[in-house]
Structures are given as C-alpha cells and as structure tokens.
N, CA, C, O and the ligand as a Tripos MOL2 file, in Angstrom:
@<TRIPOS>MOLECULE
protein
  261   259    66     0     0
PROTEIN
NO_CHARGES

@<TRIPOS>ATOM
      1 N          11.2600   19.2360  -12.4920 N.3       1 MET1
      2 CA         11.6440   17.9130  -11.9820 C.3       1 MET1
      3 C          11.6080   17.9110  -10.4560 C.2       1 MET1
      4 O          12.0830   18.8400   -9.8040 O.2       1 MET1
      5 N          11.0410   16.8590   -9.9150 N.am      2 VAL2
      6 CA         10.9100   16.7590   -8.4590 C.3       2 VAL2
      7 C          11.6580   15.5320   -7.9560 C.2       2 VAL2
      8 O          11.4610   14.4240   -8.4550 O.2       2 VAL2
      9 N          12.5040   15.7360   -6.9820 N.am      3 ILE3
     10 CA         13.2400   14.6150   -6.3890 C.3       3 ILE3
     11 C          12.6570   14.3140   -5.0170 C.2       3 ILE3
     12 O          12.6710   15.1630   -4.1250 O.2       3 ILE3
     13 N          12.1510   13.1180   -4.8580 N.am      4 LEU4
     14 CA         11.5400   12.7500   -3.5870 C.3       4 LEU4
     15 C          12.6020   12.2280   -2.6130 C.2       4 LEU4
     16 O          13.5020   11.4820   -2.9980 O.2       4 LEU4
     17 N          12.4790   12.6330   -1.3470 N.am      5 PRO5
     18 CA         13.4380   12.1750   -0.3210 C.3       5 PRO5
     19 C          13.1490   10.7340    0.0930 C.2       5 PRO5
     20 O          12.5410   10.4840    1.1340 O.2       5 PRO5
     21 N          13.5880    9.8010   -0.7270 N.am      6 THR6
     22 CA         13.2500    8.3940   -0.4960 C.3       6 THR6
     23 C          13.8950    7.8220    0.7610 C.2       6 THR6
     24 O          13.4660    6.7850    1.2660 O.2       6 THR6
     25 N          14.9150    8.4910    1.2610 N.am      7 ARG7
     26 CA         15.5890    7.9540    2.4440 C.3       7 ARG7
     27 C          14.8300    8.2690    3.7170 C.2       7 ARG7
     28 O          15.0760    7.6710    4.7640 O.2       7 ARG7
     29 N          13.8990    9.2170    3.6190 N.am      8 GLU8
     30 CA         13.1210    9.5580    4.8020 C.3       8 GLU8
     31 C          11.7840    8.8360    4.7470 C.2       8 GLU8
     32 O          10.8450    9.2990    4.1000 O.2       8 GLU8
     33 N          11.7060    7.7030    5.4270 N.am      9 ILE9
     34 CA         10.4690    6.9200    5.4540 C.3       9 ILE9
     35 C           9.8860    6.9750    6.8580 C.2       9 ILE9
     36 O          10.4540    6.4350    7.8070 O.2       9 ILE9
     37 N           8.7550    7.6320    6.9680 N.am     10 LYS10
     38 CA          8.1210    7.7830    8.2760 C.3      10 LYS10
     39 C           7.1760    6.6220    8.5300 C.2      10 LYS10
     40 O           6.5630    6.0970    7.6010 O.2      10 LYS10
     41 N           7.0580    6.2180    9.8060 N.am     11 PRO11
     42 CA          6.1680    5.0920   10.1450 C.3      11 PRO11
     43 C           4.7470    5.3120    9.6750 C.2      11 PRO11
     44 O           4.0500    4.3590    9.3280 O.2      11 PRO11
     45 N           4.3140    6.5590    9.6590 N.am     12 SER12
     46 CA          2.9290    6.8380    9.2680 C.3      12 SER12
     47 C           2.7010    6.6040    7.7820 C.2      12 SER12
     48 O           1.5570    6.5700    7.3290 O.2      12 SER12
     49 N           3.7900    6.4410    7.0110 N.am     13 GLN13
     50 CA          3.6510    6.2020    5.5750 C.3      13 GLN13
     51 C           3.9050    4.7480    5.2210 C.2      13 GLN13
     52 O           3.8560    4.3770    4.0480 O.2      13 GLN13
     53 N           4.1760    3.9190    6.2230 N.am     14 ARG14
     54 CA          4.5500    2.5360    5.9450 C.3      14 ARG14
     55 C           3.4830    1.5790    6.4460 C.2      14 ARG14
     56 O           3.0040    1.6980    7.5740 O.2      14 ARG14
     57 N           3.1170    0.6250    5.5930 N.am     15 CYS15
     58 CA          2.1560   -0.3950    5.9860 C.3      15 CYS15
     59 C           2.7650   -1.2470    7.1000 C.2      15 CYS15
     60 O           3.8330   -1.8300    6.9140 O.2      15 CYS15
     61 N           2.0930   -1.3260    8.2670 N.am     16 PRO16
     62 CA          2.6310   -2.0820    9.3990 C.3      16 PRO16
     63 C           2.6010   -3.5890    9.1590 C.2      16 PRO16
     64 O           3.1960   -4.3480    9.9250 O.2      16 PRO16
     65 N           1.9170   -4.0280    8.1090 N.am     17 LYS17
     66 CA          1.8130   -5.4620    7.8410 C.3      17 LYS17
     67 C           2.8710   -5.9470    6.8540 C.2      17 LYS17
     68 O           3.5870   -6.9130    7.1190 O.2      17 LYS17
     69 N           2.9610   -5.2600    5.7050 N.am     18 CYS18
     70 CA          3.8860   -5.7220    4.6690 C.3      18 CYS18
     71 C           5.0730   -4.7880    4.4850 C.2      18 CYS18
     72 O           6.0340   -5.1340    3.7970 O.2      18 CYS18
     73 N           5.0150   -3.5920    5.1000 N.am     19 GLY19
     74 CA          6.1470   -2.6800    5.0450 C.3      19 GLY19
     75 C           6.1920   -1.8020    3.8110 C.2      19 GLY19
     76 O           7.1330   -1.0290    3.6340 O.2      19 GLY19
     77 N           5.1920   -1.9090    2.9620 N.am     20 ALA20
     78 CA          5.1490   -1.0630    1.7690 C.3      20 ALA20
     79 C           4.9400    0.3940    2.1680 C.2      20 ALA20
     80 O           4.1890    0.6850    3.1000 O.2      20 ALA20
     81 N           5.5940    1.2940    1.4720 N.am     21 VAL21
     82 CA          5.4810    2.7160    1.7800 C.3      21 VAL21
     83 C           4.4810    3.3720    0.8460 C.2      21 VAL21
     84 O           4.5490    3.2240   -0.3740 O.2      21 VAL21
     85 N           3.5460    4.1060    1.4510 N.am     22 HIS22
     86 CA          2.5360    4.8100    0.6600 C.3      22 HIS22
     87 C           2.5860    6.2780    1.0320 C.2      22 HIS22
     88 O           2.1100    6.6750    2.0950 O.2      22 HIS22
     89 N           3.1600    7.0770    0.1590 N.am     23 LYS23
     90 CA          3.3460    8.4940    0.4660 C.3      23 LYS23
     91 C           2.0170    9.2040    0.6810 C.2      23 LYS23
     92 O           1.9590   10.1960    1.4080 O.2      23 LYS23
     93 N           0.9600    8.7170    0.0660 N.am     24 GLU24
     94 CA         -0.3360    9.3670    0.2250 C.3      24 GLU24
     95 C          -0.8720    9.2150    1.6490 C.2      24 GLU24
     96 O          -1.7780    9.9430    2.0520 O.2      24 GLU24
     97 N          -0.3150    8.2710    2.4100 N.am     25 TRP25
     98 CA         -0.7430    8.0720    3.7970 C.3      25 TRP25
     99 C          -0.3380    9.2510    4.6650 C.2      25 TRP25
    100 O          -0.8800    9.4300    5.7560 O.2      25 TRP25
    101 N           0.5870   10.0430    4.2060 N.am     26 ALA26
    102 CA          1.0420   11.1960    4.9840 C.3      26 ALA26
    103 C           0.0450   12.3420    4.9190 C.2      26 ALA26
    104 O           0.1330   13.2930    5.6960 O.2      26 ALA26
    105 N          -0.8960   12.2530    3.9990 N.am     27 GLU27
    106 CA         -1.8970   13.3060    3.8740 C.3      27 GLU27
    107 C          -2.7530   13.3490    5.1330 C.2      27 GLU27
    108 O          -3.3080   12.3300    5.5460 O.2      27 GLU27
    109 N          -2.8590   14.5260    5.7420 N.am     28 LEU28
    110 CA         -3.6250   14.6590    6.9780 C.3      28 LEU28
    111 C          -5.1020   14.3600    6.7490 C.2      28 LEU28
    112 O          -5.8060   13.9460    7.6700 O.2      28 LEU28
    113 N          -5.5660   14.5710    5.5300 N.am     29 SER29
    114 CA         -6.9720   14.3340    5.2200 C.3      29 SER29
    115 C          -7.2550   12.8510    5.0200 C.2      29 SER29
    116 O          -8.4110   12.4340    4.9570 O.2      29 SER29
    117 N          -6.1900   12.0610    4.9200 N.am     30 ASN30
    118 CA         -6.3450   10.6250    4.6960 C.3      30 ASN30
    119 C          -6.4520    9.9120    6.0420 C.2      30 ASN30
    120 O          -5.4430    9.4990    6.6130 O.2      30 ASN30
    121 N          -7.6630    9.7710    6.5390 N.am     31 ARG31
    122 CA         -7.8900    9.2500    7.8840 C.3      31 ARG31
    123 C          -7.8730    7.7300    7.9440 C.2      31 ARG31
    124 O          -7.6990    7.1460    9.0140 O.2      31 ARG31
    125 N          -8.0550    7.0910    6.7910 N.am     32 HIS32
    126 CA         -8.1200    5.6270    6.7940 C.3      32 HIS32
    127 C          -7.1570    5.0950    5.7410 C.2      32 HIS32
    128 O          -7.1840    5.5190    4.5860 O.2      32 HIS32
    129 N          -6.3230    4.1790    6.1480 N.am     33 HIS33
    130 CA         -5.3100    3.6760    5.2340 C.3      33 HIS33
    131 C          -5.6410    2.2680    4.7620 C.2      33 HIS33
    132 O          -5.9270    1.3770    5.5620 O.2      33 HIS33
    133 N          -5.5990    2.0880    3.4650 N.am     34 ALA34
    134 CA         -5.8000    0.7650    2.8990 C.3      34 ALA34
    135 C          -4.6160    0.4480    1.9980 C.2      34 ALA34
    136 O          -4.3340    1.1880    1.0560 O.2      34 ALA34
    137 N          -3.9170   -0.6580    2.2880 N.am     35 CYS35
    138 CA         -2.7390   -1.0150    1.5240 C.3      35 CYS35
    139 C          -3.1340   -1.8240    0.2890 C.2      35 CYS35
    140 O          -3.7170   -2.9000    0.4220 O.2      35 CYS35
    141 N          -2.8290   -1.3250   -0.9020 N.am     36 PRO36
    142 CA         -3.1680   -2.0280   -2.1330 C.3      36 PRO36
    143 C          -2.2900   -3.2470   -2.3650 C.2      36 PRO36
    144 O          -2.6010   -4.0830   -3.2140 O.2      36 PRO36
    145 N          -1.1980   -3.3570   -1.6200 N.am     37 ASP37
    146 CA         -0.2620   -4.4630   -1.8170 C.3      37 ASP37
    147 C          -0.6890   -5.7200   -1.0620 C.2      37 ASP37
    148 O          -0.6150   -6.8270   -1.5960 O.2      37 ASP37
    149 N          -1.1430   -5.5420    0.1960 N.am     38 CYS38
    150 CA         -1.4820   -6.7160    1.0060 C.3      38 CYS38
    151 C          -2.9300   -6.7040    1.4650 C.2      38 CYS38
    152 O          -3.4020   -7.6710    2.0650 O.2      38 CYS38
    153 N          -3.6470   -5.6000    1.1840 N.am     39 GLY39
    154 CA         -5.0470   -5.5430    1.5510 C.3      39 GLY39
    155 C          -5.2870   -5.1130    2.9870 C.2      39 GLY39
    156 O          -6.4250   -5.1120    3.4570 O.2      39 GLY39
    157 N          -4.2230   -4.7480    3.6850 N.am     40 PHE40
    158 CA         -4.3460   -4.3390    5.0740 C.3      40 PHE40
    159 C          -5.0600   -2.9980    5.1690 C.2      40 PHE40
    160 O          -4.7500   -2.0700    4.4220 O.2      40 PHE40
    161 N          -6.0150   -2.8950    6.0890 N.am     41 GLU41
    162 CA         -6.7180   -1.6430    6.2930 C.3      41 GLU41
    163 C          -6.6670   -1.2620    7.7560 C.2      41 GLU41
    164 O          -6.8090   -2.1100    8.6370 O.2      41 GLU41
    165 N          -6.4640    0.0210    8.0080 N.am     42 ILE42
    166 CA         -6.3650    0.4570    9.3940 C.3      42 ILE42
    167 C          -6.5980    1.9560    9.4710 C.2      42 ILE42
    168 O          -6.2220    2.6980    8.5640 O.2      42 ILE42
    169 N          -7.2230    2.3990   10.5630 N.am     43 PRO43
    170 CA         -7.3470    3.8500   10.7690 C.3      43 PRO43
    171 C          -5.9700    4.4890   10.8910 C.2      43 PRO43
    172 O          -5.0340    3.8600   11.3840 O.2      43 PRO43
    173 N          -5.8450    5.7100   10.4530 N.am     44 ARG44
    174 CA         -4.5550    6.3880   10.4170 C.3      44 ARG44
    175 C          -3.8400    6.3480   11.7690 C.2      44 ARG44
    176 O          -2.6570    6.0120   11.8340 O.2      44 ARG44
    177 N          -4.5490    6.6890   12.8470 N.am     45 ASP45
    178 CA         -3.9190    6.7830   14.1580 C.3      45 ASP45
    179 C          -3.3580    5.4420   14.6030 C.2      45 ASP45
    180 O          -2.2560    5.3840   15.1500 O.2      45 ASP45
    181 N          -4.1000    4.3630   14.3770 N.am     46 SER46
    182 CA         -3.6350    3.0480   14.7810 C.3      46 SER46
    183 C          -2.4170    2.6320   13.9670 C.2      46 SER46
    184 O          -1.4980    2.0040   14.4930 O.2      46 SER46
    185 N          -2.4110    2.9780   12.7010 N.am     47 GLY47
    186 CA         -1.2780    2.6270   11.8440 C.3      47 GLY47
    187 C          -0.0010    3.2820   12.3260 C.2      47 GLY47
    188 O           1.0610    2.6580   12.3330 O.2      47 GLY47
    189 N          -0.1010    4.5340   12.7280 N.am     48 SER48
    190 CA          1.0660    5.2460   13.2260 C.3      48 SER48
    191 C           1.5530    4.6120   14.5260 C.2      48 SER48
    192 O           2.7580    4.5000   14.7560 O.2      48 SER48
    193 N           0.6160    4.2000   15.3710 N.am     49 ALA49
    194 CA          0.9870    3.6010   16.6480 C.3      49 ALA49
    195 C           1.7380    2.2950   16.4120 C.2      49 ALA49
    196 O           2.7380    2.0280   17.0780 O.2      49 ALA49
    197 N           1.2720    1.4900   15.4830 N.am     50 LEU50
    198 CA          1.9500    0.2280   15.1850 C.3      50 LEU50
    199 C           3.3590    0.4940   14.6740 C.2      50 LEU50
    200 O           4.2940   -0.2230   15.0300 O.2      50 LEU50
    201 N           3.5140    1.5030   13.8530 N.am     51 GLY51
    202 CA          4.8270    1.8380   13.3310 C.3      51 GLY51
    203 C           5.7710    2.2400   14.4450 C.2      51 GLY51
    204 O           6.9470    1.8750   14.4350 O.2      51 GLY51
    205 N           5.2530    3.0020   15.4190 N.am     52 ASP52
    206 CA          6.0820    3.4230   16.5360 C.3      52 ASP52
    207 C           6.5270    2.2270   17.3440 C.2      52 ASP52
    208 O           7.6830    2.1560   17.7610 O.2      52 ASP52
    209 N           5.6260    1.2830   17.5730 N.am     53 VAL53
    210 CA          5.9420    0.1050   18.3660 C.3      53 VAL53
    211 C           7.0430   -0.7160   17.6880 C.2      53 VAL53
    212 O           7.9510   -1.2190   18.3500 O.2      53 VAL53
    213 N           6.9500   -0.8440   16.3590 N.am     54 GLN54
    214 CA          7.9420   -1.6330   15.6420 C.3      54 GLN54
    215 C           9.3190   -0.9790   15.6930 C.2      54 GLN54
    216 O          10.3440   -1.6590   15.6340 O.2      54 GLN54
    217 N           9.3310    0.3390   15.8020 N.am     55 CYS55
    218 CA         10.5980    1.0650   15.8320 C.3      55 CYS55
    219 C          11.2130    1.0550   17.2350 C.2      55 CYS55
    220 O          12.3960    1.3480   17.4050 O.2      55 CYS55
    221 N          10.4040    0.7190   18.2250 N.am     56 CYS56
    222 CA         10.8910    0.7520   19.6110 C.3      56 CYS56
    223 C          11.7430   -0.4830   19.9230 C.2      56 CYS56
    224 O          11.7380   -1.4740   19.1930 O.2      56 CYS56
    225 N          12.4650   -0.3810   21.0280 N.am     57 ASP57
    226 CA         13.2470   -1.5120   21.4960 C.3      57 ASP57
    227 C          12.3130   -2.6560   21.8670 C.2      57 ASP57
    228 O          11.1970   -2.4250   22.3320 O.2      57 ASP57
    229 N          12.7580   -3.8620   21.6680 N.am     58 GLN58
    230 CA         11.9050   -5.0210   21.9210 C.3      58 GLN58
    231 C          11.5130   -5.1390   23.3910 C.2      58 GLN58
    232 O          10.5180   -5.7890   23.7130 O.2      58 GLN58
    233 N          12.2660   -4.5320   24.2690 N.am     59 SER59
    234 CA         11.9540   -4.6260   25.6980 C.3      59 SER59
    235 C          10.7540   -3.7690   26.0570 C.2      59 SER59
    236 O          10.1900   -3.9040   27.1430 O.2      59 SER59
    237 N          10.3650   -2.8920   25.1510 N.am     60 THR60
    238 CA          9.2100   -2.0300   25.4070 C.3      60 THR60
    239 C           7.9300   -2.8120   25.1500 C.2      60 THR60
    240 O           7.7350   -3.3650   24.0670 O.2      60 THR60
    241 N           7.0760   -2.8540   26.1390 N.am     61 THR61
    242 CA          5.8280   -3.5950   25.9790 C.3      61 THR61
    243 C           4.6410   -2.6290   26.0260 C.2      61 THR61
    244 O           4.7270   -1.5460   26.6050 O.2      61 THR61
    245 N           3.5460   -3.0380   25.4110 N.am     62 GLY62
    246 CA          2.3430   -2.2350   25.4340 C.3      62 GLY62
    247 C           2.3770   -1.1530   24.3590 C.2      62 GLY62
    248 O           3.4110   -0.8800   23.7500 O.2      62 GLY62
    249 N           1.2160   -0.5530   24.1510 N.am     63 VAL63
    250 CA          1.1000    0.4820   23.1430 C.3      63 VAL63
    251 C           0.9240    1.8250   23.8360 C.2      63 VAL63
    252 O           0.0440    1.9960   24.6800 O.2      63 VAL63
    253 N           1.7610    2.7550   23.4710 N.am     64 ARG64
    254 CA          1.6600    4.0820   24.0670 C.3      64 ARG64
    255 C           0.5210    4.8670   23.4480 C.2      64 ARG64
    256 O           0.2400    4.7310   22.2570 O.2      64 ARG64
    257 N          -0.1270    5.6760   24.2420 N.am     65 ASN65
    258 CA         -1.2010    6.5200   23.7370 C.3      65 ASN65
    259 C          -0.7270    7.9620   23.6090 C.2      65 ASN65
    260 O          -1.4970    8.8300   23.1960 O.2      65 ASN65
    261 ZN          0.5660   -3.6930    3.1180 Zn       66 ZN66
@<TRIPOS>BOND
     1     1     2 1
     2     2     3 1
     3     3     4 2
     4     3     5 am
     5     5     6 1
     6     6     7 1
     7     7     8 2
     8     7     9 am
     9     9    10 1
    10    10    11 1
    11    11    12 2
    12    11    13 am
    13    13    14 1
    14    14    15 1
    15    15    16 2
    16    15    17 am
    17    17    18 1
    18    18    19 1
    19    19    20 2
    20    19    21 am
    21    21    22 1
    22    22    23 1
    23    23    24 2
    24    23    25 am
    25    25    26 1
    26    26    27 1
    27    27    28 2
    28    27    29 am
    29    29    30 1
    30    30    31 1
    31    31    32 2
    32    31    33 am
    33    33    34 1
    34    34    35 1
    35    35    36 2
    36    35    37 am
    37    37    38 1
    38    38    39 1
    39    39    40 2
    40    39    41 am
    41    41    42 1
    42    42    43 1
    43    43    44 2
    44    43    45 am
    45    45    46 1
    46    46    47 1
    47    47    48 2
    48    47    49 am
    49    49    50 1
    50    50    51 1
    51    51    52 2
    52    51    53 am
    53    53    54 1
    54    54    55 1
    55    55    56 2
    56    55    57 am
    57    57    58 1
    58    58    59 1
    59    59    60 2
    60    59    61 am
    61    61    62 1
    62    62    63 1
    63    63    64 2
    64    63    65 am
    65    65    66 1
    66    66    67 1
    67    67    68 2
    68    67    69 am
    69    69    70 1
    70    70    71 1
    71    71    72 2
    72    71    73 am
    73    73    74 1
    74    74    75 1
    75    75    76 2
    76    75    77 am
    77    77    78 1
    78    78    79 1
    79    79    80 2
    80    79    81 am
    81    81    82 1
    82    82    83 1
    83    83    84 2
    84    83    85 am
    85    85    86 1
    86    86    87 1
    87    87    88 2
    88    87    89 am
    89    89    90 1
    90    90    91 1
    91    91    92 2
    92    91    93 am
    93    93    94 1
    94    94    95 1
    95    95    96 2
    96    95    97 am
    97    97    98 1
    98    98    99 1
    99    99   100 2
   100    99   101 am
   101   101   102 1
   102   102   103 1
   103   103   104 2
   104   103   105 am
   105   105   106 1
   106   106   107 1
   107   107   108 2
   108   107   109 am
   109   109   110 1
   110   110   111 1
   111   111   112 2
   112   111   113 am
   113   113   114 1
   114   114   115 1
   115   115   116 2
   116   115   117 am
   117   117   118 1
   118   118   119 1
   119   119   120 2
   120   119   121 am
   121   121   122 1
   122   122   123 1
   123   123   124 2
   124   123   125 am
   125   125   126 1
   126   126   127 1
   127   127   128 2
   128   127   129 am
   129   129   130 1
   130   130   131 1
   131   131   132 2
   132   131   133 am
   133   133   134 1
   134   134   135 1
   135   135   136 2
   136   135   137 am
   137   137   138 1
   138   138   139 1
   139   139   140 2
   140   139   141 am
   141   141   142 1
   142   142   143 1
   143   143   144 2
   144   143   145 am
   145   145   146 1
   146   146   147 1
   147   147   148 2
   148   147   149 am
   149   149   150 1
   150   150   151 1
   151   151   152 2
   152   151   153 am
   153   153   154 1
   154   154   155 1
   155   155   156 2
   156   155   157 am
   157   157   158 1
   158   158   159 1
   159   159   160 2
   160   159   161 am
   161   161   162 1
   162   162   163 1
   163   163   164 2
   164   163   165 am
   165   165   166 1
   166   166   167 1
   167   167   168 2
   168   167   169 am
   169   169   170 1
   170   170   171 1
   171   171   172 2
   172   171   173 am
   173   173   174 1
   174   174   175 1
   175   175   176 2
   176   175   177 am
   177   177   178 1
   178   178   179 1
   179   179   180 2
   180   179   181 am
   181   181   182 1
   182   182   183 1
   183   183   184 2
   184   183   185 am
   185   185   186 1
   186   186   187 1
   187   187   188 2
   188   187   189 am
   189   189   190 1
   190   190   191 1
   191   191   192 2
   192   191   193 am
   193   193   194 1
   194   194   195 1
   195   195   196 2
   196   195   197 am
   197   197   198 1
   198   198   199 1
   199   199   200 2
   200   199   201 am
   201   201   202 1
   202   202   203 1
   203   203   204 2
   204   203   205 am
   205   205   206 1
   206   206   207 1
   207   207   208 2
   208   207   209 am
   209   209   210 1
   210   210   211 1
   211   211   212 2
   212   211   213 am
   213   213   214 1
   214   214   215 1
   215   215   216 2
   216   215   217 am
   217   217   218 1
   218   218   219 1
   219   219   220 2
   220   219   221 am
   221   221   222 1
   222   222   223 1
   223   223   224 2
   224   223   225 am
   225   225   226 1
   226   226   227 1
   227   227   228 2
   228   227   229 am
   229   229   230 1
   230   230   231 1
   231   231   232 2
   232   231   233 am
   233   233   234 1
   234   234   235 1
   235   235   236 2
   236   235   237 am
   237   237   238 1
   238   238   239 1
   239   239   240 2
   240   239   241 am
   241   241   242 1
   242   242   243 1
   243   243   244 2
   244   243   245 am
   245   245   246 1
   246   246   247 1
   247   247   248 2
   248   247   249 am
   249   249   250 1
   250   250   251 1
   251   251   252 2
   252   251   253 am
   253   253   254 1
   254   254   255 1
   255   255   256 2
   256   255   257 am
   257   257   258 1
   258   258   259 1
   259   259   260 2
@<TRIPOS>SUBSTRUCTURE
     1 MET1         2 RESIDUE 1 A MET
     2 VAL2         6 RESIDUE 1 A VAL
     3 ILE3        10 RESIDUE 1 A ILE
     4 LEU4        14 RESIDUE 1 A LEU
     5 PRO5        18 RESIDUE 1 A PRO
     6 THR6        22 RESIDUE 1 A THR
     7 ARG7        26 RESIDUE 1 A ARG
     8 GLU8        30 RESIDUE 1 A GLU
     9 ILE9        34 RESIDUE 1 A ILE
    10 LYS10       38 RESIDUE 1 A LYS
    11 PRO11       42 RESIDUE 1 A PRO
    12 SER12       46 RESIDUE 1 A SER
    13 GLN13       50 RESIDUE 1 A GLN
    14 ARG14       54 RESIDUE 1 A ARG
    15 CYS15       58 RESIDUE 1 A CYS
    16 PRO16       62 RESIDUE 1 A PRO
    17 LYS17       66 RESIDUE 1 A LYS
    18 CYS18       70 RESIDUE 1 A CYS
    19 GLY19       74 RESIDUE 1 A GLY
    20 ALA20       78 RESIDUE 1 A ALA
    21 VAL21       82 RESIDUE 1 A VAL
    22 HIS22       86 RESIDUE 1 A HIS
    23 LYS23       90 RESIDUE 1 A LYS
    24 GLU24       94 RESIDUE 1 A GLU
    25 TRP25       98 RESIDUE 1 A TRP
    26 ALA26      102 RESIDUE 1 A ALA
    27 GLU27      106 RESIDUE 1 A GLU
    28 LEU28      110 RESIDUE 1 A LEU
    29 SER29      114 RESIDUE 1 A SER
    30 ASN30      118 RESIDUE 1 A ASN
    31 ARG31      122 RESIDUE 1 A ARG
    32 HIS32      126 RESIDUE 1 A HIS
    33 HIS33      130 RESIDUE 1 A HIS
    34 ALA34      134 RESIDUE 1 A ALA
    35 CYS35      138 RESIDUE 1 A CYS
    36 PRO36      142 RESIDUE 1 A PRO
    37 ASP37      146 RESIDUE 1 A ASP
    38 CYS38      150 RESIDUE 1 A CYS
    39 GLY39      154 RESIDUE 1 A GLY
    40 PHE40      158 RESIDUE 1 A PHE
    41 GLU41      162 RESIDUE 1 A GLU
    42 ILE42      166 RESIDUE 1 A ILE
    43 PRO43      170 RESIDUE 1 A PRO
    44 ARG44      174 RESIDUE 1 A ARG
    45 ASP45      178 RESIDUE 1 A ASP
    46 SER46      182 RESIDUE 1 A SER
    47 GLY47      186 RESIDUE 1 A GLY
    48 SER48      190 RESIDUE 1 A SER
    49 ALA49      194 RESIDUE 1 A ALA
    50 LEU50      198 RESIDUE 1 A LEU
    51 GLY51      202 RESIDUE 1 A GLY
    52 ASP52      206 RESIDUE 1 A ASP
    53 VAL53      210 RESIDUE 1 A VAL
    54 GLN54      214 RESIDUE 1 A GLN
    55 CYS55      218 RESIDUE 1 A CYS
    56 CYS56      222 RESIDUE 1 A CYS
    57 ASP57      226 RESIDUE 1 A ASP
    58 GLN58      230 RESIDUE 1 A GLN
    59 SER59      234 RESIDUE 1 A SER
    60 THR60      238 RESIDUE 1 A THR
    61 THR61      242 RESIDUE 1 A THR
    62 GLY62      246 RESIDUE 1 A GLY
    63 VAL63      250 RESIDUE 1 A VAL
    64 ARG64      254 RESIDUE 1 A ARG
    65 ASN65      258 RESIDUE 1 A ASN
    66 ZN66       261 GROUP 0 **** ****
C-alpha cells in the first residue's frame, strides 16, 4: 500500500490555468505539460515559472529567470 503526500503540492505539478494537480508533471523526463482537464499546454520550465509567480506576493512584478 502506498500513501501519497497529498498535502505537498508543488507548483511544477499544478496546472497554472485551472489549478489541477498532475503528479506526472514532476517527472524530469516530462518536458511538455498538457492538462487533460482544461486543455492547457505549456513547456515544463514555463509552467514552473508561472506557478512561482502565482505563489509570490502581488507586489512582485515581472517573471524571474
Ligand atoms: Zn488545467
């Protein structure tokens, strides 16, 4: 039996558009993410960046590289 740590949701596993969590997005070999829930598609690196921005304070502007 395997218990998944559902409380730990990383931005790289969450769709930046609809917020659905896809654990397979955490796979390093998965370079391109396509959300089956909303149809959103994005390269892995950009998806992580969007997640970081959403987690930041609203006063933070621009996208960090
Ligand atoms: Zn989605």
